[in-house]
N, C-alpha and C positions, 0 to 999 in steps of 0.2 A: 022654374029654373033648377038645374041639377046642383046638388051639393057636393063639395069635395071634402078632403080630410081636415081642412081648416074650419069646417062648420059654416063657411060663408057661401052665399050664392055665387056662382061663377062670375056674374056681372059685377060683384062688389069686391072681388079679390084685388089686392095690390100686387105690384111687381115683386115685392119682397115675400109675398105669400106663395108664389109659384114654385113648383119643383125646379130645382136648379138645373139639373142636366137637360131636361126637355126645353127649358127656357134658353139655355146656351145653344142648343141645337137649332131652335127657331131663329135666334138672332144670327147665328153663323150662316144660316141658309141664305141670308139676304145681304151679307156684307160685300162691298166692292173691292176691299183690300183687307189684308190680315188685320184682325182686331186685337188690340193689346189687352193683357189681363187687367190693367188699370181701368181701361175704358169699359170693359165688360162688367167689372165689379161695380163701377159707378152706375151703369145702366140698370143692372139687376139688383142693386142695393144690397150687395153682399160683401164680406171681407175679401180682399184680394187673395189671401191664402186659400180660402174656401173655393174661390173660382178657379185658381190655379190647379188645385188638387182635382177638382171635378173635370177640368179639361184633360188632364193627363189620364184620368180614369176612363174617360170617353175614348180617347185615342187608343188606349190598351184594349178596351172592349171591342172596338171596330177591328183591330188587328186580329184578335182571337177569333172573332166571328167570320173573318175572311170576307168582309164586305167589299163592294166594288169601289168604295171611297175610303179615304182616310183623313184624319184630323192632324194637321201638321203645324209646328211652330216655325214660321218662316218670316224673315225680315222683321223680327221683333213682335210678331202677332200670330194669331191662330186663324186658320181658314180650312175649309173642306177642299180636298183635291181628289180627283179620280186616281185610282191606283195605276201605276205604270204598266202593269201587265194587261190592263184593259184599254190601253191607249189606242189600239187599232179600232176598237168599237166606237170610242168617243170621237176619233178623227173622222171615221166614216159617217157618223151622224151629224156632227157639228160642222165640220169643214166641207164635207161632200166634194172632196177633190180640190177645193180652193184653199190651199195652204197659205197661211200668212207667213211670208218669208222675209229674211234680211239677205241682202247681197253679201258676197264674200268681202267686198270692200267695207261694207257697214260693220260686219262682224270684226274685221281687223281693226277698224277705228274704235269700236266699242271696247275691244281688248286693251288698246293703248290707254284709253281713258280709265278703264278699270284698274290697271296696274300702276299708272303714273299720277292719278288724281291727287290734288287738283292740278289740272293741266290746261294750257291755252291751246287754241286751235292751231296756231303756228307751230307749237311744239309737236302736236299730233301729226301735222303735215310733214314736219321734218323727220319724224320717226318712220313714217310710211313712205316718204319720198315722193309724195304726190299731194296736190291740193285737196283738202278734205272738207271744204266749206259746205258743199252740197250734202255730203254724207252726214255731217254734224247736224245739219238742219233736219234731216230725216230722223236721226236718233232723238233729237229734241221733240219732234212731233210725235214720236212713238212713246215718249215718256221714259226713255231709258237713261238719258242724261239730263242734267240741269245746270243752269248757271250758278256759280258759287263765288261771287265776289270778283275782284280784279287783282292782277299781279302788281305788287307795289312798284317794281322797277319800271315796268312798261305800260301799265294801265290796261293790259290785255285782259279780256274776260276769261275767267277760269271755269272749268267744267268738272263735274263729278258725276258718278252714277247715282241712280235714285233707288228708293225702296222697291219700286216696281221692277227694276233690274234684278235686285236680290230675289224678289218673289219669282220672277220668270226663270232665274237660274237655280232656284231651290236652295238658296243660301240663307243662313241666319245672319251673317254679317260678312264684311269684306275679309275678315281674317280666315274665312273658309275658302277663299280663292286658292286654287292649286298653285304650288310653287312654280314660278316661271322659268327659272334657270335650267332645269332638265330639258326643257323643250326648245330653248334658245341658246345654243352654245356660243353664239356670236354676241351675246348680250353686252359684254364689256365694250366691244368695238362699237356697237350701236350707241351706247351711252356716251362714249368719247366723241363720236361724230356729232350727236345732237347737242352736246354741251358747247360745241364751237359756235352754235347759233347761226350757221350758214346753211340754209336749206339747199338741197341738191335737186331742186325742181323749179319750174317756172310757176310763181305764185298766181299768175293770171291764167294759167292753163286750166281747161275744164276738168271736172272730176273724172277719174278713171273707173268709176263704179260700173261694173259689168252686170247688166241687168239679166244676162242669161246664166250667170254663175251664182246661184242662190242656194243658201243653206238655211234650214229652219232653226229658229231660236228656241 
């Protein structure tokens, strides 16, 4: 068996004996969601500060080298991502023309949840002016929204966005959502209408989700 700088055979080395940066790279290659510094420090048996510094050094090294991937801090954790300038190559290989898309109705519903959370389905429907039950089920299945308790006054289930939503949007937290006011000059009128609690649609009507009007998330 080959020896390393610790003087121990490779088969007898412990996690704490491993070189930190390569160990971080190996772990981050297999994560399904962003890994927190606390979790990585626990797994690799190193101080959190040492792990945090190593992660930032790796991110800087990849940027300087102009690699096709980058290490980003997203949704409270670290994960490898392909660089945006190589998106066309990645899409061509992975998607092969089969884009995973959300309909315009789903994107609009997701935006209402993101900016008004925690929010009930009836309030989301009131804002959009159409029944959103089917669209909400789609967002739940895609892992973009989640149940978050109930409304004290009505008992209605409340919904919030998930960490997966932050990851897909490339946000560290909800405080990085862009300001809504510049894009919705009628925001005050919408707020006044929804506070009345009188939906301007038939709650038994089918969803108006247009399957042909699709936008990539």
